[in-house]
C-alpha positions, 0 to 999 in steps of 0.5 A: 180526816181527823175525828175533830174535823169530822165532828166540826163538819157534822156540827156545821151540817147540823147547823146548816140543816137547822138553819134551813128549817122554816121559822118566823123572822126574828129580824124586821125586813128593814134590818134584813135589807140592811144586812144585804146592803152591809154585805154588798161586796158579796153580791152581783146585781143589776140595777135596782128595779125602776117603777115602770119595770115593776109595773110591767112585771106585775102586768105580765104576772097578772098580779101585784107583787107583795110590798116586801118584795117590791121593796127588795127589788127597788133597793137591789134589783135581781142578782146573785146574793151571798155567793149562790142565791139567785133572786130574780127581778123584773129584768135579767142581770147581764155581765158582759153579754152573758145572762147571769140571772134570768128575770121572773117572767123568763123563769116562769116561761122556762118552768112551763116549757119544762112541763111545770107550769105555775098557777098565776098566783105563784111567782118564782123569785129565788133559786139555790142548790137546785131548789126554786122558791115561789111567792104565793101572791094569791089570797090563800098565801096572803101575798107573802107566803114563800113556798119551795117548788118541790114542796120541801118548805114554806115560810110565812113571809119574805123576811122569814125566808130571807133570814132563814135561807139567804142571809148566812148565819155568820156573814163574812166580816166587813172590811175595816 
């Protein structure tokens, strides 16, 4: 590998590393959701969450979902976003009878079965590169804080998390 390519790889790694550092959102949630919509071809999703499915999820969790995450699920549902980010929804995402992305309650049960039960106020909603992220819907998290299950990062709200972690710095250009 040439020195130029190694330097380029090093910069890419540094940029990716810097990008993953928690920060406040610079875009509004609506703008971030617009980016998701504009790049729909990069996602594999189920149907948008229906109100009755959201109510069932909230009943199963014993807590209401933050308005921002409800807005996300109502618009997109769960699925694979930007080639590798699983965002769990009220229902699992199936492709040809194969579970592609599990639902939130299944993930919560799975973590408990692995000996990692979550307090009621922590809702698993995202997984990528082996890291699960949780919404803190309790009073201490203000219903908006996002924390990594492994304790490696926290974000003040869903918009900050989506902008920093999920939306690529340079999304693939849209077709003309």
